[in-house]
N, C-alpha and C positions, 0 to 999 in steps of 0.2 A: 611259150613262156608267158607268164603272167607279170604284168608291171604295174606300178602304181600310176593313176592319173593325178592330175593336179589336185582333185579333192581329196586324196588320201585312199581311194577304194581301190580294189583291184580290179583289172580288166583282163579279159581273155583275148585270145587272138582274133575272134571275130566281132568283138565289142567296138563300137566307135561311141565317141563322146562328142555330142554337139553341143554341149556347155549347158544346154537348157532343155528340160522335158518337153515333149511334144504338146502336153497341154498348157504350158506357158505360152506358147506362141498363139493357141487359141484364145487363152485369157487377153492375151496383148492387142489380138485383133478385134474382140469385142470392146475392149477399152477405148480403142481409138474410134470405133464405131458410135460408141456412145458419147464420146467428147465431140465427134462432129455433128452428131444428132443435136445435142444440146446447144451448140452453137447455133445450128440453123434456126432450132425454134426459139432462142432468145433473140436472133435477129427479125425473125417473122413476128413475135409478140412486139417487139419494139415499134416496127413499123406500122403495126396494127393499133397500136395504143396512140401513137402520133396521129394516125389518120383520124381516130376517133374523136380526138380532142380538137383536131381541125372542124370536124363535121359539126361538132357542139358549139364553134363560134370562136375558137381559141386563135389567137395570132401563131405565126410560126415558132416564135420564140416561147410563147406561154406552151405550145403542143410539144416543143422539145423537153421543155422543163418537166412536164408531166410524164412523157415517155422516158425520161432518164431516171425519174424517180422509180420506174419499176413496177409501179403500181396499177394495175388495169382497172381496178375498182375506182381509183381517182380519175382516170380518164373516162370511164363510163360514166361518173357522177358529174363530170366537169360541164358545167353548164355557165357561160358568162352571166352575171346578175343583169335581170332586165332593168332599164332605167326605171327609176320609180315615179309614179305618176305624181303630180302635185296633189297635195292634201286637199284643195278645194275641189277637184275634179272627183276624187273619190268620194268626198262628202254629197257633191252633188248626185253621184251615182246612188249613194244609199238613200237619199231622199226622194230620189226618183223611184227606187224599188219600194220604199214605204209609200209613197202616194199611190202607186199601182196596186197597192194591197199584197205585194210579194213577201213582204218580211213585216213583222208586227213593230209597233212603236217602241217596245222594250229591245228589240233586235236591233232597230235603228238605232236607238239611243247608245246601246252598247257598242256597237260598231264606230259609231261616231267618237265615242270615248277612246276607241282603240287608236283611230287615225290621229285624233289630237294628241294621244301619248307618243307617238311615233314622230312627232314633229320635232 
């Protein structure tokens, strides 16, 4: 005898209704694998980004902030700014290069002007 299943289609005596086609089980499995892989990749990326920032001289808090931003490029480019040398030291260096003949008078004057502008 043929009886209707919950979906309203007719089932024969040997038919069984699992409620979900077999292909749906496969897609569900693939979906779960992709979600787990995405989580693992995100965690690895986070820890690597944080470590890159620490290697570049960031503090723990700065490294955490960079890693949480999610931008690997930020971490790769993260470099703590070097402390600026005093202008007098930079000008002495320019004058020493000039006296050694390594730069021309015009180059030295241009560089001195840049140093004076930065003060």
